[in-house]
C-alpha positions as CSV (number, residue, x, y, z in Angstrom):
1,M,69.9,105.0,-2.4
2,T,70.6,104.9,1.3
3,S,70.8,108.0,3.5
4,H,74.5,107.6,3.9
5,S,75.3,107.7,0.2
6,P,76.6,111.3,0.2
7,T,79.0,110.3,2.9
8,H,80.3,107.4,0.7
9,A,80.8,109.8,-2.2
10,T,82.7,112.3,-0.1
11,A,84.9,109.6,1.5
12,F,85.8,108.1,-1.9
13,R,86.7,111.6,-3.2
14,T,90.5,111.7,-2.9
15,A,91.5,113.4,-6.1
16,P,92.7,117.0,-5.7
17,G,90.0,119.4,-6.7
18,H,87.4,116.8,-7.2
19,R,83.9,118.3,-6.7
20,V,81.8,116.9,-3.8
21,P,78.7,115.6,-5.5
22,A,75.2,116.8,-4.6
23,P,73.1,114.3,-2.7
24,R,70.5,114.0,-5.4
25,A,73.1,112.7,-7.9
26,A,73.9,109.6,-5.8
27,S,70.7,107.8,-6.6
28,A,71.9,105.5,-9.3
29,G,69.1,106.7,-11.6
30,V,66.3,106.7,-9.0
31,V,65.9,110.5,-9.2
32,H,64.5,111.5,-12.5
33,D,66.8,113.4,-14.8
34,P,66.9,114.2,-18.5
35,Q,69.3,111.4,-19.3
36,A,67.3,108.6,-17.7
37,L,65.6,107.6,-20.9
38,R,68.9,107.5,-22.7
39,R,70.4,105.3,-20.1
40,R,67.5,102.9,-20.3
41,L,67.9,102.7,-24.1
42,E,71.6,102.0,-23.7
43,L,70.9,99.2,-21.3
44,A,68.3,97.8,-23.5
45,A,70.7,97.8,-26.4
46,V,73.4,96.0,-24.5
47,L,70.9,93.3,-23.3
48,A,69.4,93.0,-26.8
49,G,72.9,92.5,-28.2
50,T,73.6,89.9,-25.6
51,A,70.4,88.1,-26.5
52,V,71.3,88.1,-30.2
53,L,74.7,86.7,-29.5
54,Y,73.3,84.0,-27.3
55,L,70.3,83.1,-29.4
56,W,71.7,83.4,-32.9
57,N,72.2,80.0,-34.7
58,L,71.2,78.3,-31.4
59,G,69.4,75.4,-33.0
60,A,72.5,74.3,-34.9
61,S,73.8,72.6,-31.7
62,G,71.0,70.0,-31.8
63,W,70.7,68.4,-28.5
64,A,73.9,70.0,-27.2
65,N,74.7,67.9,-24.2
66,A,72.4,64.9,-24.9
67,F,72.9,63.7,-21.4
68,Y,70.9,66.6,-20.0
69,S,68.6,66.9,-23.0
70,A,67.4,63.3,-22.4
71,A,66.8,64.0,-18.8
72,A,64.8,67.1,-19.7
73,Q,62.7,64.9,-22.1
74,A,62.1,62.5,-19.2
75,A,61.2,65.3,-16.9
76,S,58.6,66.5,-19.4
77,Q,56.9,63.1,-19.3
78,D,57.0,62.1,-15.7
79,W,56.8,64.4,-12.6
80,A,58.8,62.0,-10.5
81,A,61.6,62.1,-13.1
82,W,61.3,65.9,-13.1
83,F,61.6,66.1,-9.3
84,F,64.5,63.6,-8.9
85,G,66.3,64.5,-12.1
86,S,66.0,61.0,-13.7
87,S,67.7,60.3,-17.0
88,D,64.6,58.4,-18.2
89,A,60.9,58.7,-17.6
90,A,60.8,55.2,-16.0
91,N,63.1,56.4,-13.3
92,S,66.0,53.9,-13.5
93,I,68.7,56.4,-12.5
94,T,69.3,60.1,-12.0
95,V,71.9,62.3,-13.6
96,D,75.0,62.9,-11.5
97,K,73.8,66.4,-10.4
98,P,70.9,67.8,-8.5
99,P,67.9,68.6,-10.8
100,A,67.5,72.4,-10.5
101,S,68.6,73.1,-14.1
102,L,66.4,70.2,-15.3
103,W,63.4,71.7,-13.6
104,V,63.7,74.7,-15.9
105,M,64.4,72.7,-19.1
106,G,61.8,70.0,-18.2
107,L,59.0,72.6,-17.8
108,S,60.1,74.3,-21.0
109,V,59.9,71.0,-22.9
110,R,56.5,70.2,-21.3
111,L,55.2,73.6,-22.4
112,F,56.7,73.9,-25.9
113,G,57.5,70.3,-26.9
114,L,60.8,68.5,-27.4
115,S,63.3,70.5,-29.5
116,S,66.7,71.9,-29.2
117,W,65.2,75.4,-28.9
118,S,62.9,74.5,-26.0
119,I,66.0,73.1,-24.2
120,L,68.5,75.8,-25.1
121,V,66.5,79.0,-25.1
122,P,66.2,79.0,-21.3
123,Q,69.9,78.9,-21.0
124,A,70.3,82.0,-23.3
125,L,67.7,83.9,-21.3
126,M,69.6,83.1,-18.1
127,G,72.7,84.7,-19.8
128,V,70.7,87.9,-20.5
129,G,69.4,87.8,-16.9
130,T,72.9,87.4,-15.5
131,A,74.2,90.4,-17.5
132,W,71.2,92.5,-16.3
133,L,71.8,91.6,-12.6
134,L,75.5,92.3,-13.0
135,Y,74.7,95.7,-14.4
136,L,72.4,96.5,-11.5
137,A,75.0,95.4,-8.9
138,V,77.9,97.3,-10.4
139,R,75.8,100.4,-11.0
140,R,74.6,100.3,-7.4
141,A,78.1,100.0,-6.1
142,A,79.5,102.8,-8.3
143,A,76.7,105.3,-7.7
144,P,77.8,106.5,-4.2
145,A,81.4,106.6,-5.2
146,T,81.0,108.5,-8.4
147,G,78.2,110.7,-7.3
148,N,77.1,110.6,-10.9
149,A,74.3,108.5,-12.3
150,R,75.8,108.6,-15.7
151,L,79.2,107.2,-14.6
152,A,77.6,104.6,-12.5
153,H,75.5,103.6,-15.5
154,R,78.6,103.3,-17.6
155,A,80.3,101.1,-15.1
156,G,77.3,98.8,-15.1
157,L,77.2,98.7,-18.9
158,L,80.8,97.9,-19.2
159,A,80.6,95.1,-16.7
160,A,77.6,93.6,-18.6
161,A,79.4,93.9,-21.9
162,V,82.5,92.2,-20.5
163,L,80.4,89.3,-19.2
164,A,78.5,88.9,-22.4
165,L,81.6,88.8,-24.5
166,T,83.6,86.4,-22.3
167,P,84.0,83.4,-24.6
168,V,83.2,80.7,-22.1
169,A,80.0,82.7,-21.1
170,T,78.9,82.8,-24.8
171,L,79.5,79.0,-24.9
172,M,77.7,78.0,-21.7
173,F,74.7,80.4,-22.1
174,R,74.1,78.6,-25.4
175,F,74.5,75.1,-23.8
176,N,72.4,73.0,-21.5
177,N,74.8,72.2,-18.7
178,P,73.8,73.3,-15.1
179,D,76.5,76.0,-15.2
180,A,74.2,78.6,-16.8
181,L,71.7,78.4,-13.9
182,L,74.6,78.3,-11.3
183,V,76.1,81.5,-12.6
184,L,72.8,83.3,-12.7
185,L,72.0,82.4,-9.1
186,M,75.5,83.3,-7.8
187,T,75.2,86.7,-9.6
188,A,71.7,87.2,-8.1
189,A,73.1,86.4,-4.7
190,A,76.0,88.9,-5.1
191,Y,73.4,91.6,-6.0
192,A,71.4,90.7,-2.9
193,V,74.4,90.9,-0.6
194,L,75.3,94.3,-2.0
195,R,71.7,95.5,-1.4
196,A,71.9,94.2,2.1
197,V,75.1,96.2,2.7
198,Q,73.5,99.4,1.4
199,D,69.8,99.1,2.4
200,D,70.1,97.6,5.9
201,R,67.3,95.1,5.2
202,L,67.5,91.6,6.4
203,R,65.3,90.3,3.6
204,W,68.1,90.9,1.0
205,L,70.5,88.8,3.0
206,L,68.0,86.1,3.4
207,L,67.3,86.2,-0.3
208,A,71.0,85.9,-1.0
209,G,71.0,82.7,1.1
210,V,68.0,81.4,-0.9
211,F,69.8,82.0,-4.2
212,L,72.9,80.2,-3.0
213,G,70.8,77.3,-1.8
214,F,69.2,76.8,-5.1
215,G,72.7,77.2,-6.7
216,F,73.6,74.2,-4.7
217,L,70.7,72.3,-6.3
218,A,72.2,73.3,-9.7
219,K,75.8,72.1,-9.2
220,Q,76.3,71.2,-5.5
221,L,79.4,72.3,-3.6
222,Q,80.7,74.6,-6.3
223,V,78.4,77.3,-5.2
224,L,80.1,77.4,-1.8
225,L,83.2,78.9,-3.4
226,V,81.6,82.3,-3.4
227,V,80.1,82.1,0.1
228,P,83.2,83.1,2.1
229,G,83.7,86.3,0.1
230,F,80.0,87.2,0.3
231,A,80.0,86.7,4.1
232,L,83.2,88.7,4.5
233,A,81.8,91.6,2.5
234,Y,78.8,91.8,4.8
235,A,80.8,91.3,7.9
236,V,83.1,94.1,6.9
237,A,80.8,96.6,5.3
238,G,77.3,95.7,6.6
239,P,75.4,98.3,8.7
240,G,75.1,98.0,12.5
241,R,77.4,96.6,15.1
242,L,79.4,93.4,14.5
243,P,77.3,91.1,16.7
244,R,74.2,92.2,14.7
245,R,76.0,91.6,11.4
246,L,77.1,88.1,12.5
247,L,73.6,87.2,13.6
248,R,72.2,88.2,10.3
249,L,74.8,86.2,8.5
250,G,73.8,83.2,10.5
251,A,70.2,83.8,9.4
252,A,71.3,84.0,5.8
253,G,73.3,80.7,6.3
254,A,70.1,79.1,7.6
255,A,68.2,80.3,4.6
256,M,70.8,78.8,2.3
257,V,70.8,75.4,4.1
258,A,67.0,75.3,4.1
259,S,66.6,76.2,0.4
260,A,69.0,73.4,-0.5
261,G,68.3,71.0,2.3
262,W,64.6,70.4,1.7
263,W,65.4,68.5,-1.6
264,L,68.2,66.5,0.0
265,L,66.0,65.6,2.9
266,A,63.2,64.6,0.5
267,V,65.6,62.3,-1.4
268,E,67.1,60.8,1.7
269,L,63.6,60.1,3.3
270,T,62.2,58.5,0.1
271,P,62.7,54.8,0.2
272,A,65.1,53.6,-2.4
273,S,62.4,51.4,-4.0
274,M,60.3,54.4,-4.6
275,R,62.8,56.6,-6.4
276,P,65.5,56.3,-9.0
277,Y,69.1,55.3,-8.2
278,I,71.3,58.3,-7.4
279,G,73.6,58.5,-10.4
280,G,77.3,59.1,-9.7
281,S,77.2,57.4,-6.3
282,Q,78.2,53.9,-5.4
283,N,75.7,53.4,-2.5
284,N,72.6,55.1,-3.9
285,S,73.1,58.1,-1.7
286,I,72.8,61.8,-2.5
287,L,75.1,62.6,0.4
288,E,77.8,60.4,-1.0
289,L,77.4,62.1,-4.4
290,T,77.6,65.5,-2.7
291,L,80.7,64.8,-0.6
292,G,82.4,62.3,-2.8
293,Y,82.1,62.3,-6.6
294,N,80.9,65.9,-6.8
295,G,82.7,67.1,-3.6
296,L,86.1,66.3,-2.2
297,G,86.8,63.9,-5.0
298,R,87.0,66.8,-7.4
299,L,89.8,68.3,-5.3
300,T,91.8,65.2,-4.7
301,G,91.1,63.3,-7.9
302,E,89.7,60.3,-6.0
303,E,86.2,60.3,-7.6
304,T,85.1,56.7,-7.3
305,G,83.9,55.4,-10.6
306,S,85.5,58.2,-12.6
307,V,87.1,57.5,-15.9
308,G,89.4,60.5,-16.0
309,G,90.8,63.1,-13.6
310,G,91.7,66.7,-14.1
311,N,95.3,66.3,-15.2
312,G,94.1,65.9,-18.8
313,W,92.9,69.5,-18.8
314,G,96.0,71.3,-17.8
315,I,98.5,70.5,-15.1
316,P,97.3,71.7,-11.7
317,G,99.1,74.8,-10.7
318,L,98.9,78.6,-10.4
319,L,99.0,79.2,-14.2
320,R,96.4,76.6,-15.2
321,M,93.8,79.3,-16.0
322,F,96.3,80.8,-18.5
323,G,97.2,77.6,-20.3
324,S,96.0,76.4,-23.7
325,E,93.0,74.6,-22.2
326,F,91.5,77.5,-20.1
327,G,93.2,80.7,-21.3
328,G,91.0,81.4,-24.3
329,Q,87.9,80.7,-22.3
330,I,88.4,83.1,-19.5
331,A,91.9,84.7,-19.0
332,W,91.5,87.7,-21.3
333,L,90.8,90.2,-18.5
334,L,91.7,88.1,-15.5
335,P,95.0,90.0,-14.7
336,S,93.4,93.3,-15.5
337,G,90.5,92.6,-13.1
338,L,92.8,91.9,-10.3
339,I,94.9,95.0,-11.0
340,L,91.7,97.1,-11.0
341,A,90.6,95.5,-7.7
342,G,93.9,96.7,-6.1
343,G,93.4,100.1,-7.5
344,L,89.9,100.4,-6.1
345,L,91.1,99.4,-2.7
346,W,93.8,102.0,-2.8
347,V,91.6,104.8,-4.0
348,G,89.0,104.0,-1.4
349,R,91.4,103.3,1.4
350,R,90.0,106.2,3.5
351,A,86.3,105.4,2.8
352,P,84.1,104.5,5.8
353,R,83.7,100.9,6.8
354,T,80.3,100.7,5.1
355,D,81.7,101.8,1.7
356,A,79.8,100.0,-1.1
357,V,82.8,99.9,-3.4
358,R,85.0,98.1,-0.9
359,A,82.2,95.7,-0.3
360,A,81.8,95.1,-4.1
361,V,85.6,94.5,-4.4
362,I,85.4,91.9,-1.7
363,I,82.5,90.2,-3.4
364,W,83.9,90.1,-6.9
365,G,87.6,89.9,-5.9
366,S,87.1,87.0,-3.5
367,W,84.9,85.3,-6.1
368,V,87.7,85.4,-8.6
369,L,90.5,84.5,-6.2
370,V,88.9,81.6,-4.4
371,T,87.2,80.0,-7.4
372,G,90.3,80.6,-9.6
373,L,92.7,79.1,-7.1
374,V,90.5,76.0,-6.5
375,F,90.1,75.5,-10.3
376,S,93.9,75.9,-10.7
377,F,94.9,73.3,-8.1
378,M,92.1,70.8,-8.1
379,A,93.3,67.3,-9.2
380,G,89.9,65.8,-10.0
381,I,87.6,66.1,-12.9
382,I,87.6,69.6,-14.4
383,H,86.7,70.9,-17.9
384,P,87.5,74.2,-19.6
385,Y,83.9,75.3,-19.5
386,Y,83.9,75.3,-15.7
387,A,85.7,78.6,-16.0
388,V,82.3,80.3,-16.7
389,A,82.0,80.5,-13.0
390,L,84.7,83.2,-13.0
391,A,83.1,85.4,-15.6
392,P,80.8,87.6,-13.4
393,G,83.6,88.3,-10.9
394,I,86.0,89.4,-13.5
395,A,83.4,91.4,-15.3
396,G,82.3,93.1,-12.1
397,L,85.9,94.2,-11.3
398,A,86.5,95.4,-14.8
399,G,83.4,97.6,-15.1
400,L,83.6,99.0,-11.6
401,G,87.4,99.4,-11.6
402,A,87.8,100.9,-15.1
403,V,85.2,103.7,-14.5
404,L,86.2,104.6,-11.0
405,L,90.0,104.7,-11.7
406,W,89.3,106.7,-14.8
407,Q,87.4,109.2,-12.6
408,H,90.4,109.4,-10.3
409,R,92.9,109.5,-13.1
410,Q,94.4,112.8,-11.9
411,Q,96.0,110.7,-9.1
412,A,99.3,109.2,-10.2
413,V,98.7,105.8,-8.5
414,A,95.2,105.5,-10.0
415,A,96.4,106.5,-13.5
416,S,99.3,104.0,-13.3
417,L,97.1,101.1,-12.2
418,L,94.6,101.9,-14.8
419,A,97.3,102.0,-17.4
420,A,98.7,98.7,-16.1
421,A,95.3,97.1,-16.4
422,V,94.8,98.2,-20.0
423,A,98.3,97.1,-20.9
424,A,97.7,93.7,-19.3
425,A,94.6,93.3,-21.3
426,G,96.4,94.0,-24.6
427,L,99.3,91.7,-23.7
428,M,97.0,88.9,-22.7
429,A,95.0,89.2,-25.9
430,F,98.3,89.2,-27.9
431,Y,99.3,86.0,-26.2
432,L,95.9,84.2,-26.5
433,L,95.3,85.2,-30.1
434,G,98.8,83.8,-30.8
435,T,97.6,80.3,-29.8
436,T,95.3,80.1,-32.9
437,T,95.6,80.9,-36.6
438,A,91.9,81.4,-37.0
439,Y,92.1,85.2,-37.2
440,G,95.5,85.8,-38.8
441,P,98.4,87.7,-37.2
442,W,97.0,91.1,-37.9
443,L,94.4,91.1,-35.2
444,R,96.8,90.3,-32.3
445,W,99.1,93.1,-33.5
446,V,96.4,95.6,-33.8
447,V,95.1,94.7,-30.3
448,L,98.6,94.9,-28.8
449,L,99.4,98.2,-30.3
450,G,96.0,99.7,-29.5
451,G,96.2,98.4,-26.0
452,L,99.7,99.8,-25.4
453,A,98.7,103.1,-26.9
454,A,95.6,103.3,-24.7
455,A,97.7,102.3,-21.7
456,A,100.1,105.1,-22.4
457,G,97.3,107.6,-22.8
458,A,95.7,106.4,-19.5
459,G,99.0,106.8,-17.7
460,L,99.6,110.3,-19.1
461,T,96.0,111.4,-18.8
462,S,96.9,114.6,-16.8
463,F,98.7,115.8,-20.0
464,L,95.7,115.0,-22.3
465,R,93.9,118.3,-22.0
466,P,91.4,118.1,-24.9
467,R,88.4,116.1,-23.7
468,S,88.2,114.6,-27.2
469,L,91.6,113.1,-26.7
470,Q,90.6,111.7,-23.3
471,R,87.5,110.1,-24.9
472,T,89.5,108.6,-27.7
473,T,91.9,107.1,-25.1
474,A,89.0,105.6,-23.2
475,A,87.3,104.2,-26.4
476,L,90.6,102.7,-27.6
477,A,91.2,101.1,-24.2
478,I,87.8,99.4,-24.3
479,A,88.1,98.3,-27.9
480,A,91.6,96.9,-27.5
481,S,90.5,95.0,-24.3
482,L,87.4,93.5,-25.8
483,A,88.4,92.8,-29.4
484,G,89.9,89.4,-28.6
485,P,87.0,88.1,-26.5
486,L,84.6,89.5,-29.1
487,A,86.3,87.5,-31.9
488,Y,86.3,84.3,-29.8
489,S,82.6,84.8,-28.8
490,I,81.5,85.4,-32.4
491,T,83.3,82.2,-33.5
492,T,81.7,80.4,-30.6
493,A,78.2,81.5,-31.5
494,A,78.8,80.6,-35.2
495,T,79.9,77.0,-34.3
496,A,77.6,74.2,-33.3
497,H,78.5,72.5,-30.0
498,S,77.5,69.1,-28.8
499,G,78.7,66.3,-26.6
500,A,79.8,66.3,-23.0
501,I,83.0,68.4,-23.2
502,V,82.9,71.6,-25.2
503,S,85.2,74.7,-25.5
504,A,84.7,78.2,-26.7
505,G,86.6,79.9,-29.6
506,P,88.2,78.4,-32.7
507,V,89.1,74.7,-32.9
508,Q,92.5,74.0,-31.6
509,G,94.5,71.3,-29.8
510,F,93.7,70.8,-26.2
511,G,95.4,68.8,-23.5
512,P,97.9,66.0,-24.1
513,G,95.5,64.1,-26.2
514,G,95.9,66.0,-29.4
515,A,93.7,68.0,-31.7
516,G,90.1,68.8,-31.0
517,A,87.2,67.5,-32.9
518,G,85.1,69.9,-34.8
519,G,82.2,70.1,-37.2
520,R,79.0,71.9,-38.0
521,G,75.4,71.2,-38.6
522,G,73.5,68.7,-36.7
523,A,69.8,68.8,-36.1
524,P,68.1,67.6,-33.0
525,G,69.1,64.0,-32.6
526,G,72.1,64.4,-34.8
527,T,75.6,64.0,-33.8
528,G,77.3,66.6,-36.0
529,G,78.3,70.0,-34.8
530,T,80.8,69.2,-32.2
531,R,83.3,71.7,-31.0
532,Q,85.2,70.1,-28.3
533,P,88.6,68.7,-27.4
534,A,89.6,65.1,-27.9
535,A,89.7,62.9,-24.8
536,P,92.7,63.8,-22.6
537,G,95.5,61.6,-23.8
538,G,93.2,59.3,-25.7
539,I,92.1,56.5,-23.4
540,R,95.0,56.7,-21.0
541,Q,93.5,57.6,-17.7
542,Q,92.5,55.4,-14.8
543,G,90.9,52.1,-15.9
544,T,90.7,50.5,-19.3
545,F,88.0,50.1,-21.8
546,S,86.9,47.1,-23.6
547,G,84.3,46.3,-26.2
548,A,84.0,47.2,-29.9
549,A,81.9,49.9,-31.4
550,Q,78.5,48.7,-32.4
551,G,76.7,51.0,-34.7
552,G,78.8,53.9,-33.6
553,T,78.1,53.5,-29.9
554,G,81.1,51.7,-28.5
555,F,83.7,53.0,-26.3
556,G,87.1,53.5,-27.9
557,G,86.0,53.3,-31.5
558,G,83.4,54.2,-34.2
559,A,81.6,57.2,-33.0
560,G,84.5,58.8,-31.2
561,F,83.0,62.1,-29.9
562,A,79.4,62.6,-30.9
563,G,80.1,62.6,-34.6
564,G,82.8,60.2,-35.4
565,R,85.7,62.6,-34.8
566,G,88.5,62.7,-32.3
567,G,88.4,59.2,-31.1
568,G,88.5,58.4,-27.5
569,M,85.7,57.4,-25.3
570,G,83.0,57.1,-27.9
571,G,79.5,56.8,-26.5
572,L,80.7,57.7,-23.0
573,L,80.8,61.4,-24.1
574,G,78.7,61.6,-27.2
575,A,75.2,60.3,-28.0
576,P,74.7,58.0,-31.0
577,T,72.2,58.6,-33.8
578,P,70.2,55.5,-34.3
579,S,69.0,54.4,-37.8
580,A,65.4,54.7,-38.8
581,D,65.1,50.9,-38.7
582,L,66.3,50.8,-35.1
583,V,64.0,53.6,-34.0
584,A,61.1,51.7,-35.5
585,A,62.1,48.5,-33.8
586,L,62.3,50.3,-30.4
587,K,58.9,51.9,-30.9
588,D,57.3,48.6,-32.0
589,G,55.1,47.5,-29.1
590,A,56.7,50.0,-26.7
591,S,53.6,50.2,-24.5
592,N,54.2,46.6,-23.4
593,Y,57.6,47.4,-21.9
594,T,58.9,49.8,-19.1
595,W,62.1,50.4,-21.0
596,S,62.3,50.2,-24.8
597,A,66.0,49.3,-24.4
598,A,68.9,49.2,-22.1
599,V,72.5,50.2,-23.0
600,V,75.7,50.9,-21.1
601,G,76.3,54.6,-20.3
602,S,74.0,57.6,-20.0
603,N,75.1,59.3,-23.3
604,N,74.5,56.1,-25.2
605,A,71.1,55.8,-23.7
606,A,70.4,59.5,-24.4
607,G,70.8,59.2,-28.2
608,Y,68.2,56.4,-28.4
609,Q,65.9,58.0,-25.9
610,L,65.8,61.4,-27.7
611,A,65.2,59.7,-31.1
612,T,62.3,57.6,-29.8
613,E,61.0,59.7,-26.9
614,L,60.8,56.4,-25.0
615,P,62.5,55.4,-21.7
616,V,65.9,53.9,-22.3
617,M,67.8,52.4,-19.3
618,A,71.3,53.8,-18.8
619,V,73.1,50.8,-17.3
620,G,75.8,52.0,-15.0
621,G,74.9,55.7,-15.2
622,F,77.1,58.4,-16.9
623,N,80.4,56.6,-16.6
624,G,79.0,53.0,-16.7
625,T,80.5,52.5,-13.3
626,D,77.4,52.9,-11.0
627,P,76.0,49.6,-9.6
628,S,72.6,50.4,-11.2
629,P,71.2,48.0,-11.8
630,T,73.1,45.1,-10.4
631,L,73.2,41.9,-12.5
632,A,70.6,40.3,-10.3
633,E,68.3,43.3,-10.6
634,F,68.7,43.4,-14.3
635,Q,68.0,39.6,-14.6
636,D,64.8,40.1,-12.6
637,L,63.7,43.0,-14.8
638,V,64.3,40.8,-17.9
639,A,62.4,38.0,-16.4
640,Q,59.4,40.3,-15.8
641,G,59.6,41.4,-19.5
642,K,60.2,45.0,-18.7
643,I,63.1,45.6,-21.1
644,H,62.6,45.1,-24.8
645,Y,66.2,45.3,-26.2
646,F,69.7,45.4,-25.0
647,I,71.8,47.5,-27.4
648,A,75.4,46.4,-27.7
649,G,78.1,48.9,-27.1
650,G,81.3,49.3,-25.1
651,T,81.6,48.0,-21.6
652,M,83.9,49.7,-19.2
653,R,86.3,48.5,-16.6
654,S,87.6,51.1,-14.2
655,S,90.1,50.9,-11.4
656,S,87.3,52.2,-9.2
657,G,83.5,51.9,-9.2
658,S,81.2,49.0,-10.0
659,D,81.7,46.5,-12.8
660,A,78.0,45.6,-12.8
661,A,77.6,47.0,-16.3
662,A,80.3,44.7,-17.7
663,Q,78.7,41.8,-15.9
664,I,75.3,42.6,-17.4
665,A,76.7,43.0,-20.9
666,Q,78.5,39.7,-20.6
667,W,75.4,37.9,-19.3
668,V,73.3,39.3,-22.2
669,A,75.9,38.2,-24.8
670,D,76.1,34.7,-23.2
671,N,72.3,34.1,-23.0
672,F,70.7,36.0,-26.0
673,A,71.3,35.8,-29.7
674,P,72.6,39.0,-31.3
675,Q,71.0,40.5,-34.4
676,S,71.7,43.6,-36.5
677,I,69.1,46.3,-36.9
678,G,70.2,49.2,-39.1
679,G,73.9,48.4,-38.5
680,T,73.6,48.2,-34.8
681,T,73.9,45.0,-32.8
682,V,71.0,44.4,-30.4
683,Y,69.7,41.6,-28.3
684,L,66.0,40.9,-28.0
685,L,65.4,40.4,-24.3
686,A,61.6,40.0,-24.2
687,R,60.8,36.6,-25.7
């Protein structure tokens, strides 16, 4: 620890009669002590438990999000597809995100072969890594304040456990969306900022910038939501004079821009004829995708080419994170975390400017507030699983705040705020468990009564003289606070999840569209095992859909959501499972064609591509509204004999975006004879 750690410990000591810690105790485990081995074993147990939760029954989800699984398959076959993030190995179009998460999955598939495990295990390991980094960050912040390696260790363990058991974290670290990598990199950046505050080394601040830059390459502008808080924490608590701190922040910003900008520059400088079309954009521009569809459009709801805005997933407003769509995913300890943050600021109000606890509260608290408010009020596309971005911030505040306020429980204000946080956790669990019948009424009442009893004990801790009674109060508080998230997380791990929109916890109604779809099973390539809500309001959002389902792939019929349940946008959000006859037909003479087939929509294409491991062109990209290819370009490719089949499905007409996909489907229907293969209507394009 730094040379000023004892000063931190002394400044944070405000409880009457609290002993000033010896300097050797403020080393967060660096100095050897008899309990060091025990602490390592406890950490190993928590991380092993996290790994079991995230890896157990993992293969049941099949391809999970087939959209990204198909891109990973393409990345394993072609290095250009790997670099650009193409949805197929022939490089027709990219996914609608930068490719950082696909780099990891693509390499895994290249090394271990195509399977659900090679795609999903990296995400689970990212979850374990995130829990470990959070433990390190919280322990490091707590060590100077507690002056006790054991208490700092417990704060870190509690934070890691809260993160691991957050239902939406259990969901997304078992899924193959970019969110897993994004959360890992943001947590790594938070740890690096805290190291920079304590160690006075520029390299840690630069490393934080690098982590954030690569976070941009995972999910673009979302990573910027944590940047203001990180910068504020260093500006407030960093060592040295203010001009020096600001100069270093500028260097960190440059590192962030460089670590993200090199890929953007490479894409922009590559001629369009030598790279795939940038999916999600209307002008084949990564800058347009960044600032439009994945940028300001998410805030305003004006995503050109979108087929549904955010209003289907909870009405924008201050309470959105507590509604039926998001509450069970993330809200369990959200109020408690904010209460504990306030308690930490009050207890450490006399600490020196460079206090690590205050810096940590700024890091985690601003993370929760800024991200939570943006998610609450954004009018564009938002899904419940986005809430995983809040999990490290809430967990960090919970672990750090609970232990430090418990240490200062002799102070009335600290004890009262700790009691309020425990009571809030019990009341929130009581409310959220009441939104489902999956666990029966007994659990919510046990949690409520246990939480209120623990809150009373925490508030009256000065009267609880026997240490055994104090320990019982602490254990009861932790159990009551985590019982609800634990139940949801176990249910999540026991349920297979597939499709584009998934939610944690038991199946229940979501949004104005009605009940969620559910099911189990599903091997790689299968469509069973969904656990996701039905389309918001059915098909009621901007634009209309036309076309009948063909072989379970059409929009608005047949397949519904990746398994024939729920109805809604069909192949737009769920990948089809082709018959053996159709797979054989697509493979027949495949070496003679660039694409074995073309079909409207990336998820439609993904089902056929994963079944055949051959390039399938996703006409129109994810939403079917990108002008890739245009009708003229498609006609030219057909004339060159590069596309074997066109697979019938739904065409899509939106109030925004290109209608090139509809034009192509109509042209094919007008000029080629349909035939049925395995119950699916196809058109033979190569004569």
